[in-house]
N, C-alpha and C positions, 0 to 999 in steps of 0.2 A: 166441448173443449174450448177454452179461451185462447189457446195458441192456434193461430191460423198459419197455414203454410204460405210461403211467398207466392205460390201459384194462385192460391185463393184470394190473396190481397189484390193481385194484378187482375184477376177476372172480375172482382167486385168493384174495382175502381172505374169511374165513368170514363168513357172514350176520350172526352175532352181533355182530361188530365194527361192521358198518354200523348195526345197531340201536343200539348203545351210542353211537356218534358222533352219530346223529340225536337220541337222547335228550339227550345233553350239549348239543348246539346249541340244542334247544328250551328246556332249562333255563336256559341263559345268556340267551336272548332274553326269556323270561318274567321272569327276575330283573331285567333292565334295564327292562322295561315296568312291573313292579311298583314298582321304585325310583322311576321318574319319576312314577307315579301317586300313590304315597304321599307324595312331596315336595309334589306339587300339593295334595293334600288337607290335608297338614300346614300349608301356607301359608294355605289357606282357613280352617282352624281357628284359626290364629294371628290372622288378620285379624278373624274373628268374635269371638274372645275380646277382642281390643283394642277392638272396637266396643262390646261389652257393658260393658267397664270404663268407657268414655266415657259410655254410656247411664246406668249406675248413678250417675254423678256429675252427671247432669242435662244433659250435653252432647249435643244432638240435631242437631248441625251437619254431621256427616259420615256418609255412607252407606258400606256395604261395596262395594268394587269388585273384580272378578275380573281377575287379571293374565293369565289364559290366553286364547289365541286360540280354543281349542276346549273350553269348559267342560263339565263333566258336567251334563246337563240336570236331574237331580234336585237336585244341589247348587245350580245356578242358580235353581231354583224356591224353595229354602229361603232363599237370599240375597235374592231379589226380595221374598219375604214379610217378611223382617227389615227391608229398606229401606222397605217400605210402612209398617210399624209406626213406624219412625224418622220418616218424613214426618208421620204422624198425631200423634205425640208432639210434634214440633216445632210443628205447627199449634196443638195444644192449649196448649202453653206460651205461644205468642204471644197467643192469646185470653185466657189467664189474666192475662198482663201488662197487656193492654188493659183487662180488667175491673177489675183492682186500681187502675189509674190513674183510670178513670172513677168507680169506687166511692169512692175517696178524695176526688175533686173534688166529687161529689154530696153527700157527707157534710159536707165543709168549709163549703159555702155556708150551709146552715141553721144550723150550729153558730156560724159567725161572725155571722150575723144575730141569733141569740138572744143572743150575747155583747154585741153592740152595743146591742141593746134593753135588756139588763140594766144596762149602763153608763148608758144614758140615764135609766133609772128611778131611779138613784142621785142624779140631778140634782134638787134640790128645786123648781126652777122648773117642771120637766115634771110632777112629781107634783101640782102645784097646779092644772093645767089638766086637767079631766076628759076633754075630747075627745082631747088628746094621750095621756093615760094610757090611755084606752080603745083608741086606735090601736096603741100600743106593746104593750099586753097582747094585742091581737088578732094582731099580728105574731108574738109569742112563741108564741101558741096555734097559728097556722098553720104555723110552722116546726117546732114539735113534732110536729104531725100529719104534716108532710112527712117528718120523720125516721122516724116510725112506718111510713109508707108505704114508704120505702126499705128498711127492715128487712124488712117483709112481702114486698117484691119479691125480696129476696135469698133468703128462705126459700122462696118460690114457685119460684125458679130451681133451688134445691136439689131440691125435689120433682119439678120438671119433668125435671131431669137423670136422676132415678131413674124417670121416666115414670109418676109417680103423680098428676100434676095435669093439669087440663084448663084451657084458656083460657076466661075469662068475658068476653065482649065486652059493652061498654055504650056508649051514646051519650054524647058529651061536647060541651058547648057551648064552641066555640073562644073566644068572647068572654069567657066566665067564666074560662077557662084563662089567657088573656092578662092579664086584670085581676088574677088571683091572682098570677101571676108578677111583674107590675108592682108590686103591693103589697109584695112581698118586698123590692124594691129601693128603696122610698120612703125608708126610714131611711138607707140608705147615700147616697142622693142628697142628702137634707137635711143630712147630716153635712158635706157639702162645699158647703153653701149653695146647693144646687140645688133645683129643684122638678120634680115629675112630675105631669102632669094625666092622670087616668085616666077 
């Protein structure tokens, strides 16, 4: 019979042909797998590059996400580490913004009080009264000390950040602290015809 079965063809074919076919099939499968893997890695690299571009511009709002259902564990670890750094940078940025806001406010208060006191010293009626003059010059002195204290605290924070400073605890009388703060606002209250009993 001229029709041979598939089994007969396979058994009559030389062994070298079977080896070549097997190698060819393995090569095709390996190429497909490599292509899929390299595309996946290329996508991760593109996402990471895009993320670093945002980071370099100060945008810490987005983390890297993996699109794959079965990510490479080593690559997942690298991306998790990068995302942790992004979260920490975002936190530091928020702390920095809060610090600048508080810092500005803390410096404006003594500066405005000194400015108001200086304006009051220009008034000839105030300079004639030794008690009022003494009070105003005391407020200027206190607010100047306060500014110096704030500057010192900023410098201490800088040293603390570099871990070269230690805390120095001291007792403070709360009554003296409240009186000091109240004295700061006496001029502002009096400017609006108010009074403050301390």
